[in-house]
DRENMISE-687539 format. One line per field, with one value per residue (C-alpha): chain; x, y, z. Coordinates in steps of 0.2 Angstrom, whole numbers, always signed. Example, Ala and Ser with C-alpha at 12.3 -4.5 7.8 and 13.67 -1.06 7.14 Angstrom:
chaine = [A; A]
X = [+62; +68]
Y = [-22; -5]
Z = [+39; +36]
END
This chain:
chaine = [A; A; A; A; A; A; A; A; A; A; A; A; A; A; A; A; A; A; A; A; A; A; A; A; A; A; A; A; A; A; A; A; A; A; A; A; A; A; A; A; A; A; A; A; A; A; A; A; A; A; A; A; A; A; A; A; A; A; A; A; A; A; A; A; A; A; A; A; A; A; A; A; A; A; A; A; A; A; A; A; A; A; A; A; A; A; A; A; A; A; A; A; A; A; A; A; A; A; A; A; A; A; A; A; A; A; A; A; A; A; A; A; A; A; A; A; A; A; A; A; A; A; A; A; A; A; A; A; A; A; A; A; A; A; A; A; A; A; A; A; A; A; A; A; A; A; A; A; A; A; A; A; A; A; A; A; A; A; A; A; A; A; A; A; A; A; A; A; A; A; A; A; A; A; A; A; A; A; A; A; A; A; A; A; A; A; A; A; A; A; A; A; A; A; A; A; A; A; A; A; A; A; A; A; A; A; A; A; A; A; A; A; A; A; A; A; A; A; A; A; A; A; A; A; A; A; A; A; A; A; A; A; A; A; A; A; A; A; A; A; A; A; A; A; A; A; A; A; A; A; A; A; A; A; A; A; A; A; A; A; A; A; A; A; A; A; A; A; A; A; A; A; A; A; A; A; A; A; A; A; A; A; A; A; A; A; A; A; A; A; A; A; A; A; A; A; A; A; A; A; A; A; A; A; A; A; A; A; A; A; A; A; A; A; A; A; A; A; A; A; A; A; A; A; A; A; A; A; A; A; A; A; A; A; A; A; A; A; A; A; A; A; A; A; A; A; A; A; A; A; A; A; A; A; A; A; A; A; A; A; A; A; A; A; A; A; A; A; A; A; A; A; A; A; A; A; A; A; A; A; A; A; A; A; A; A; A; A; A; A; A; A; A; A; A; A; A; A; A; A; A; A; A; A; A; A; A; A; A; A; A; A; A; A; A; A; A; A; A; A; A; A; A; A; A; A; A; A; A; A; A; A; A; A; A; A; A; A; A; A; A; A; A; A; A; A; A; A; A; A; A; A; A; A; A; A; A; A; A; A; A; A; A; A; A; A; A; A; A; A; A; A; A; A; A; A; A; A; A; A; A; A; A; A; A; A; A; A; A; A; A; A; A; A; A; A; A; A; A; A; A; A; A; A; A; A; A; A; A; A; A; A; A; A; A; A; A; A; A; A; A; A; A; A; A; A; A; A; A; A; A; A; A; A; A; A; A; A; A; A; A; A; A; A; A; A; A; A; A; A; A; A; A; A; A; A; A; A; A; A; A; A; A; A; A; A; A; A; A; A; A; A; A; A; A; A; A; A; A; A; A; A; A; A; A; A; A; A; A; A; A; A; A; A; A; A; A; A; A; A; A; A; A; A; A; A; A; A; A; A; A; A; A; A; A; A; A; A; A; A; A; A; A; A; A; A; A; A; A; A; A; A; A; A; A; A; A; A; A; A; A; A; A; A; A; A; A; A; A; A; A; A; A; A; A; A; A; A; A; A; A; A; A; A; A; A; A; A; A; A; A; A; A; A; A; A; A; A; A; A; A; A; A; A; A; A; A; A; A; A; A; A; A; A; A; A; A; A; A; A; A; A; A; A; A; A; A; A; A; A; A; A; A; A; A; A; A; A; A; A; A; A; A; A; A; A; A; A; A; A; A; A; A; A; A; A; A; A; A; A; A; A; A; A; A; A; A; A; A; A; A; A; A; A; A; A; A; A; A; A; A; A; A; A; A; A; A; A; A; A; A; A; A; A; A; A; A; A; A; A; A; A; A; A; A; A; A; A; A; A; A; A; A; A; A; A; A; A; A; A; A; A; A; A; A; A; A; A; A; A; A; A; A; A; A; A; A; A; A; A; A; A; A; A; A; A; A; A; A; A; A; A; A; A; A; A; A; A; A; A; A; A; A]
X = [-30; -34; -45; -34; -36; -38; -22; -30; -48; -54; -56; -66; -83; -99; -99; -80; -72; -54; -47; -43; -26; -29; -14; -8; -19; -24; -27; -41; -57; -62; -54; -65; -63; -59; -59; -54; -55; -39; -33; -16; -1; +1; -16; -19; -7; -22; -35; -24; -15; -30; -42; -43; -36; -44; -41; -31; -15; -13; -28; -27; -23; -13; -11; -4; +14; +14; +27; +19; +24; +12; -3; -10; -28; -40; -45; -45; -30; -36; -23; -28; -24; -12; -27; -29; -47; -55; -39; -35; -46; -36; -44; -62; -65; -61; -74; -88; -94; -87; -97; -86; -71; -80; -85; -67; -60; -73; -69; -51; -55; -67; -55; -41; -54; -45; -60; -66; -76; -75; -87; -84; -97; -89; -105; -108; -90; -92; -107; -99; -83; -94; -101; -83; -77; -91; -85; -68; -76; -85; -101; -107; -126; -125; -114; -126; -141; -130; -126; -144; -151; -139; -144; -162; -158; -145; -148; -132; -120; -106; -96; -111; -116; -97; -97; -113; -106; -90; -101; -111; -95; -88; -103; -99; -100; -106; -123; -127; -139; -124; -114; -127; -130; -112; -110; -126; -119; -101; -109; -119; -103; -94; -109; -108; -88; -81; -63; -58; -48; -50; -69; -66; -53; -65; -79; -66; -63; -81; -83; -68; -74; -91; -82; -85; -67; -69; -79; -66; -53; -61; -63; -45; -40; -50; -42; -25; -29; -34; -19; -7; +1; +11; -3; -16; -5; -2; -20; -24; -10; -17; -34; -26; -16; -33; -40; -24; -19; -1; +8; -3; -2; +17; +17; +7; +18; +33; +25; +21; +39; +45; +35; +40; +54; +52; +37; +40; +22; +23; +39; +32; +17; +29; +38; +21; +17; +33; +30; +13; +20; +33; +47; +55; +72; +65; +52; +66; +76; +60; +57; +75; +73; +57; +67; +81; +67; +59; +70; +56; +44; +36; +26; +42; +51; +36; +35; +54; +53; +39; +48; +63; +52; +45; +63; +66; +79; +75; +89; +86; +67; +69; +80; +67; +53; +63; +67; +48; +45; +58; +49; +32; +32; +13; +13; +0; +3; +21; +19; +7; +18; +34; +24; +18; +36; +43; +29; +34; +52; +48; +51; +35; +39; +45; +30; +18; +25; +21; +3; +0; +7; -4; -20; -16; -17; -31; -41; -52; -38; -43; -26; -16; -30; -30; -11; -10; -21; -11; +5; -1; -8; +8; +18; +6; -3; -21; -31; -24; -24; -43; -48; -40; -48; -65; -63; -60; -76; -87; -82; -96; -95; -110; -123; -116; -98; -85; -79; -60; -48; -45; -64; -65; -50; -53; -66; -56; -41; -51; -58; -41; -33; -46; -42; -23; -26; -36; -22; -7; -2; -9; +6; +7; +8; -10; -21; -22; -28; -33; -45; -51; -56; -73; -72; -82; -72; -55; -62; -69; -53; -41; -51; -53; -72; -83; -87; -104; -104; -120; -123; -105; -102; -89; -74; -75; -70; -53; -51; -44; -34; -24; -11; -3; +14; +28; +44; +59; +76; +89; +100; +86; +88; +101; +117; +113; +96; +104; +115; +100; +92; +108; +109; +91; +93; +108; +98; +83; +93; +99; +81; +79; +75; +87; +73; +64; +48; +55; +58; +69; +59; +69; +55; +51; +70; +70; +54; +59; +77; +69; +58; +73; +82; +66; +63; +81; +79; +62; +69; +84; +73; +62; +77; +82; +65; +59; +41; +35; +20; +8; -10; -12; -6; +11; +17; +30; +32; +23; +28; +14; +20; +37; +29; +17; +33; +37; +18; +17; +32; +26; +9; +14; +27; +13; -5; -12; -9; -20; -7; -20; -19; -31; -36; -42; -55; -73; -77; -88; -74; -62; -74; -75; -56; -46; -34; -18; -17; -3; -4; +12; +5; -12; -16; +0; +6; +21; +24; +42; +45; +43; +52; +66; +53; +44; +56; +56; +36; +36; +47; +36; +20; +28; +32; +14; +6; +17; +11; -7; -6; +4; -11; -26; -20; -6; -9; -6; +9; +22; +13; +12; +30; +36; +25; +32; +49; +45; +38; +50; +38; +22; +12; +19; +8; -8; -9; -5; -22; -31; -24; -37; -55; -56; -41; -46; -48; -34; -28; -23; -8; -5; +12; +14; +23; +31; +28; +42; +31; +23; +35; +27; +12; +10; +0; -7; +6; +0; -11; -4; -18; -15; -29; -29; -40; -39; -30; -16; -20; -16; -18; -4; -6; -2; -13; -13; -30; -31; -45; -47; -42; -26; -21; -23; -11; +2; +0; +3; +19; +25; +20; +31; +46; +44; +43; +60; +67; +64; +71; +86; +88; +88; +102; +111; +111; +120; +133; +137; +142; +143; +131; +118; +120; +117; +102; +94; +98; +89; +74; +72; +73; +61; +48; +48; +47; +30; +25; +29; +19; +5; +5; -5; -6; -16; +0; +18; +22; +38; +48; +39; +46; +63; +65; +60; +73; +86; +81; +80; +97; +104; +97; +107; +123; +123; +121; +116; +129; +125; +112; +97; +104; +97; +81; +78; +62; +63; +44; +45; +61; +51; +36; +45; +58; +54; +55; +61; +79; +81; +75; +87; +101; +96; +94; +110; +120; +117; +115; +134; +131; +144; +146; +137; +146; +146; +140; +122; +121; +123; +109; +94; +78; +67; +51; +55; +62; +47; +32; +18; +12; +18; +36; +36; +30; +42; +57; +51; +49; +66; +80; +95; +107; +119; +121; +130; +142; +147; +153; +141; +149; +140; +148]
Y = [-35; -53; -65; -75; -93; -96; -101; -115; -120; -120; -138; -152; -154; -159; -176; -177; -186; -179; -186; -173; -172; -160; -150; -139; -123; -113; -114; -107; -115; -103; -103; -91; -87; -69; -59; -41; -28; -28; -9; -4; -13; -27; -28; -45; -50; -49; -58; -72; -74; -71; -83; -97; -86; -88; -81; -91; -101; -114; -109; -113; -97; -81; -83; -100; -95; -93; -98; -111; -99; -86; -97; -91; -90; -103; -109; -127; -132; -145; -154; -163; -181; -188; -192; -182; -177; -188; -198; -217; -230; -232; -216; -221; -229; -212; -204; -213; -204; -214; -210; -220; -210; -193; -198; -203; -187; -177; -187; -182; -164; -163; -170; -158; -143; -140; -129; -111; -107; -124; -126; -134; -148; -163; -169; -152; -151; -168; -162; -146; -156; -167; -152; -144; -161; -160; -143; -150; -163; -150; -156; -138; -141; -156; -145; -131; -143; -150; -133; -127; -142; -137; -119; -124; -131; -117; -101; -92; -107; -96; -110; -116; -98; -96; -113; -110; -93; -102; -115; -102; -94; -110; -114; -100; -81; -81; -83; -67; -77; -87; -71; -62; -77; -79; -60; -61; -76; -68; -52; -61; -69; -52; -45; -60; -62; -45; -48; -62; -55; -71; -67; -50; -57; -70; -57; -46; -62; -62; -43; -40; -51; -43; -26; -20; -15; -1; -12; -26; -14; -8; -26; -30; -14; -20; -38; -29; -19; -35; -45; -39; -52; -52; -61; -47; -33; -42; -45; -27; -21; -31; -23; -5; -11; -15; +2; +10; +17; +11; +22; +14; -3; -1; +3; -13; -24; -16; -20; -37; -40; -33; -46; -60; -56; -73; -69; -69; -64; -49; -44; -46; -34; -22; -21; -19; -4; +4; -1; +7; +23; +24; +19; +6; +4; +1; -11; -21; -22; -29; -42; -48; -49; -60; -71; -73; -80; -91; -95; -103; -88; -86; -70; -61; -65; -59; -43; -41; -42; -30; -17; -19; -17; -1; +6; +2; -12; -24; -37; -38; -39; -53; -63; -61; -67; -82; -87; -87; -97; -110; -113; -114; -114; -112; -96; -87; -70; -70; -76; -61; -48; -55; -54; -36; -31; -40; -31; -14; -18; -21; -40; -44; -62; -66; -58; -68; -84; -79; -74; -90; -100; -89; -93; -112; -112; -99; -97; -83; -72; -55; -47; -61; -62; -43; -43; -58; -49; -32; -41; -50; -33; -24; -37; -36; -53; -46; -62; -69; -52; -49; -66; -64; -46; -53; -66; -52; -43; -58; -57; -45; -39; -46; -33; -22; -28; -16; -18; -22; -10; -23; -24; -5; -4; -19; -12; +3; -8; -19; -5; +3; -14; -16; +2; -2; -19; -11; +2; -10; -7; +11; +23; +33; +49; +47; +46; +53; +44; +59; +64; +46; +40; +47; +61; +54; +38; +47; +57; +42; +32; +46; +49; +30; +31; +16; +12; +20; +30; +35; +30; +23; +14; -1; -2; -15; -33; -40; -41; -58; -52; -41; -54; -52; -45; -58; -58; -50; -56; -43; -50; -48; -29; -21; -16; +3; -1; -12; +3; +14; +2; +1; +20; +22; +10; +21; +37; +30; +25; +43; +47; +35; +43; +37; +40; +27; +21; +22; +4; +5; +0; -6; -5; +13; +16; +10; +18; +35; +33; +31; +46; +57; +52; +55; +72; +76; +71; +80; +96; +96; +95; +109; +120; +116; +122; +104; +100; +85; +73; +72; +68; +66; +83; +89; +105; +114; +106; +114; +112; +100; +89; +88; +82; +71; +61; +57; +54; +41; +31; +32; +27; +11; +6; +3; +3; +2; +20; +33; +46; +59; +77; +85; +100; +87; +81; +86; +104; +100; +90; +105; +118; +109; +107; +92; +88; +80; +75; +68; +64; +68; +62; +54; +49; +41; +36; +45; +46; +41; +48; +66; +66; +77; +91; +91; +104; +115; +115; +118; +134; +140; +137; +147; +162; +162; +161; +176; +186; +181; +186; +202; +207; +201; +199; +212; +212; +193; +193; +192; +177; +168; +171; +164; +149; +146; +146; +130; +122; +109; +96; +97; +91; +105; +117; +110; +120; +136; +134; +140; +158; +160; +154; +152; +140; +130; +113; +116; +128; +128; +138; +142; +143; +156; +154; +170; +174; +177; +184; +198; +203; +205; +194; +177; +161; +149; +135; +120; +120; +113; +107; +103; +97; +88; +80; +79; +62; +70; +61; +74; +76; +85; +85; +94; +96; +105; +111; +110; +123; +130; +147; +142; +130; +145; +156; +143; +139; +157; +156; +140; +146; +162; +152; +139; +153; +160; +143; +139; +156; +153; +135; +140; +153; +139; +127; +140; +146; +136; +151; +147; +161; +154; +136; +143; +154; +138; +128; +140; +142; +123; +122; +137; +129; +113; +123; +129; +112; +104; +118; +116; +96; +95; +76; +63; +53; +52; +71; +69; +57; +64; +81; +75; +65; +81; +91; +78; +77; +96; +98; +85; +94; +110; +99; +96; +79; +76; +66; +68; +57; +65; +66; +55; +61; +74; +73; +84; +89; +94; +104; +114; +115; +121; +133; +151; +154; +147; +154; +145; +129; +130; +133; +118; +107; +112; +109; +90; +88; +90; +95; +90; +92; +78; +63; +65; +47; +52; +60; +43; +34; +29; +39; +33; +38; +29; +14; +12; +19; +9; +3; -15; -10; +0; -15; -26; -15; -14; -33; -37; -43; -31; -40; -39; -21; -24; -35; -23; -6; +8; +19; +34; +39]
Z = [-2; -7; +1; +13; +17; +36; +44; +54; +58; +76; +81; +74; +68; +77; +85; +84; +99; +103; +119; +132; +141; +156; +159; +173; +176; +162; +143; +133; +130; +117; +100; +90; +72; +71; +55; +53; +39; +31; +28; +25; +17; +29; +37; +29; +43; +55; +44; +42; +58; +69; +60; +72; +86; +103; +119; +131; +130; +117; +106; +88; +80; +83; +102; +101; +104; +123; +135; +148; +163; +156; +155; +172; +169; +175; +158; +152; +141; +128; +118; +102; +100; +87; +76; +61; +59; +46; +44; +45; +51; +67; +73; +69; +86; +94; +84; +93; +108; +122; +138; +149; +144; +145; +163; +168; +160; +170; +186; +185; +181; +195; +208; +203; +201; +185; +177; +180; +196; +204; +219; +236; +232; +224; +215; +208; +202; +193; +184; +179; +173; +162; +153; +151; +144; +132; +126; +124; +112; +102; +108; +112; +111; +123; +135; +134; +139; +153; +160; +158; +168; +182; +181; +183; +200; +205; +194; +200; +198; +191; +183; +173; +167; +162; +153; +144; +138; +132; +123; +114; +108; +102; +92; +81; +81; +62; +70; +80; +92; +98; +100; +110; +121; +125; +129; +140; +150; +152; +158; +171; +177; +178; +188; +200; +201; +195; +200; +187; +173; +162; +160; +154; +142; +136; +133; +123; +113; +108; +106; +94; +80; +80; +77; +94; +97; +109; +121; +119; +123; +139; +144; +141; +151; +165; +164; +164; +180; +189; +184; +170; +159; +143; +134; +139; +134; +117; +115; +118; +107; +93; +95; +95; +79; +71; +76; +67; +84; +81; +94; +108; +101; +101; +119; +123; +113; +122; +139; +134; +128; +145; +154; +142; +130; +120; +110; +91; +88; +99; +91; +74; +79; +86; +69; +61; +72; +66; +48; +47; +54; +40; +52; +41; +48; +65; +58; +50; +66; +75; +61; +62; +81; +79; +67; +80; +92; +79; +64; +54; +56; +38; +43; +49; +33; +23; +33; +32; +13; +12; +23; +11; -4; +4; +7; -12; -8; -21; -17; +1; -1; -14; -2; +12; +1; -5; +13; +17; +1; +6; +22; +13; -6; -5; +6; -5; +3; +0; -18; -20; -12; -21; -38; -34; -31; -47; -57; -50; -53; -71; -71; -78; -84; -66; -58; -69; -62; -45; -49; -58; -43; -32; -42; -43; -24; -22; -38; -31; -26; -33; -31; -40; -54; -57; -57; -69; -81; -79; -82; -98; -105; -101; -111; -125; -122; -123; -125; -108; -100; -104; -99; -81; -80; -84; -70; -58; -65; -61; -43; -38; -20; -9; -4; +10; +6; +1; -17; -17; -26; -39; -43; -44; -56; -67; -79; -83; -86; -98; -108; -109; -114; -128; -134; -134; -143; -157; -159; -158; -177; -180; -181; -165; -174; -180; -164; -147; -132; -122; -137; -141; -123; -117; -105; -91; -93; -90; -76; -67; -70; -64; -48; -45; -44; -46; -65; -66; -82; -90; -108; -109; -125; -122; -132; -146; -141; -147; -166; -171; -185; -173; -165; -148; -146; -149; -139; -148; -144; -141; -154; -167; -167; -178; -169; -169; -161; -148; -144; -143; -130; -120; -120; -115; -100; -94; -96; -87; -72; -70; -66; -51; -34; -20; -7; +3; -5; -23; -30; -45; -60; -75; -87; -83; -84; -102; -107; -100; -107; -124; -121; -117; -133; -143; -135; -139; -157; -159; -151; -162; -177; -171; -169; -186; -192; -196; -192; -182; -185; -170; -167; -186; -190; -197; -188; -178; -161; -147; -128; -125; -140; -132; -115; -125; -131; -113; -108; -122; -115; -97; -102; -110; -97; -84; -91; -74; -71; -79; -86; -93; -96; -83; -95; -107; -94; -96; -93; -78; -69; -72; -66; -49; -48; -50; -35; -35; -17; -6; +12; +21; +38; +40; +58; +64; +47; +40; +21; +21; +3; +8; +25; +18; +14; +31; +38; +23; +23; +41; +40; +26; +37; +51; +40; +34; +51; +57; +41; +45; +63; +59; +48; +58; +76; +79; +98; +99; +87; +101; +109; +93; +88; +105; +103; +85; +92; +101; +85; +79; +72; +62; +76; +87; +77; +83; +99; +90; +81; +97; +95; +81; +83; +64; +63; +79; +69; +57; +43; +25; +18; +0; -8; -21; -38; -45; -63; -75; -89; -78; -64; -47; -51; -42; -45; -33; -30; -19; -4; +13; +25; +43; +54; +71; +84; +103; +102; +92; +76; +62; +44; +35; +16; +1; -15; -31; -38; -57; -61; -78; -73; -64; -79; -92; -81; -80; -99; -103; -93; -101; -119; -117; -110; -124; -137; -130; -129; -147; -153; -142; -148; -166; -163; -153; -167; -178; -165; -149; -138; -120; -115; -126; -119; -102; -106; -115; -99; -88; -100; -100; -81; -79; -91; -81; -65; -70; -76; -59; -50; -62; -60; -76; -77; -67; -64; -68; -69; -60; -71; -87; -84; -79; -95; -105; -95; -99; -118; -121; -112; -124; -139; -133; -132; -113; -104; -86; -78; -60; -51; -41; -23; -9; -2; -15; -26; -42; -41; -23; -26; -39; -28; -13; -22; -20; -39; -55; -53; -36; -44; -59; -47; -36; -51; -59; -43; -44; -63; -66; -84; -97; -115; -124; -132; -152; -153; -148; -166; -174; -164; -175; -174; -159; -167; -183; -175; -163; -173; -166; -149; -154; -157; -141; -131; -140; -135; -117; -116; -123; -111; -111; -99; -114; -111; -95; -104; -117; -112; -116; -129; -123; -106]
END
């Protein structure tokens, strides 16, 4: 997350005189600057909204939106004058300290007893009021001196102790001494007057920015017990939100809204508690509700845009981001989020405009700087790209500060960018990224580790004779190549998942469409006994070469993601095992992408638990079976762990993948892990472990299938009998079934394998005409299928295979048309909106 500019400062500087309008009871004296660690997708929310956010009514930041009726604490409510701080000369007279005015303000305040803990003594009240007015004028040291003088005479004067605590807090919590003194004074007030909710609230305001969240929560709980209010529930909900306890936060925002329904901020936060739990549709409803209450609520539009983006609804997200930017064209967070979405939609030019605008407003925004560098490199503009990357690298974290994700990734991207630039014009058939990049570099990059690689030799800098990639007009391609591009766009769109969390990426569509066509052409050549040129050698194509065609296109479509073969990692890394890890539920956060598979995995786990108890705990089997019948959700499994002391904290279950080569033999599939704590936070995850031994077993299976496939393919080319086509189709799907269960790549396995399925099927004369059904993920279908035949059956049910159109035969060779990285990047950059205008010949 980028460094956000504060939303609003907290009052003026020292020596600044701001007249006080003393209003009806209430209002916060304290407007502390709070900053929270920003974890999760929309955590920047808090950083920005709560900077300047104080405790009572009408304070400068997040808590500013309060209905008057709710301001029921006995805090002061200071109103700023019309004078802009440091503005025109008409304001200058105000800036001199006007003793007379301070005294008259104090007199009024004292007469009306409009300050905390007023006494029965008029003289004392007037003295106290003077100090409170000094606080209102940002003269904190003077106020502290004034209160201290009074406390020398009357050490237990509660109002003076309280006021001095407030003044220390206002001086600034960046100095721990002020914070400690403020806490000390407020704690003294509580010991003398334990029944005043506002003091607990005020103490929570000081504790929370110090990171002492649990203490702040217990203070707010005490305040709520004394006198519940919409504000207190909202305040406490926000702290639960920061603690990632979204369910409890949601309850507090709900209670707050029941007490005062017109609170756009609380409604926004309620939406965010849904968002962070993966409940996107509910989040969208809450954000819309917040916008009904406050039509110009930029943060609600921005959050709505982000929720639509997570759902994969590009148009609705764009509209929401646009509305936020119409309200404020300089809203950095929206520019950043919109830019990120455009990048992942494959609209790199548009994304760049947003990142550049973001950097004009906030030159040190690491996210925008990193994404600007990435967008340039993806488009082949290496000089600009590396310049931006270097700026991110110079942004070293301070001692003890956590490095940002961008800082961690940027050195890998810069090294990879240099490598790509050096190979822009080398024929793709003559080198291999997996072999060229150093082993430790690949290992660290794939695992997202800090760039600490012993004896690492940097890639050479950019060579001036290699020019950047220039933009190619669609019309500059020959008509048959234009046709090739349009067909690729169509084929790529057939691979799109219709599942929340998958944003359509037209750049990936085109890349994988071209990969499909290149696989088709390479497989046809192989079945006709022609050799291919790969990695500097001419030979008959092996199964890995076939996948490497798709890997090559997937890599260049998004250079941010390390798409690397795990078995080409250093031996040391493999011997430890290399895990592809997916969290399905972490704490209260549900991964929307995999919801469709929860039930399937749950059934599998229940079966395995019964098998386990049948073997190890036959006496308790009936009790376990009865308990399992009540299990309908993953979290219902947690109590069952107590049936076995070994699994008290959780358990892991392995799926099994049956061998086709050796009947009766099974391989390890993926591991399901469930652990839970007393609070009900669970970790429900799946991972595949790539060890050398497991890889060899799967490779033997894939080798045997590929050998069969090549033999059958050769027969098929000579005689197109239906039975042969069917056998070839099953062999292709079986081969990919093992590929999916092996998960041999660090990223991108899913779309790479699907483009191989489509390309190899086309080589056999069959074309996929059906889209992947809503909610289905091909890799998870393979991983949760009981065997390769079951997977083939499921896949064929939606693929709707038809005979291929003869026009595919006349398309030019993909590998000859795009023989270098430069030509690949050019074709991914070119605008193909013309494809929509002319009907695609291949249907």
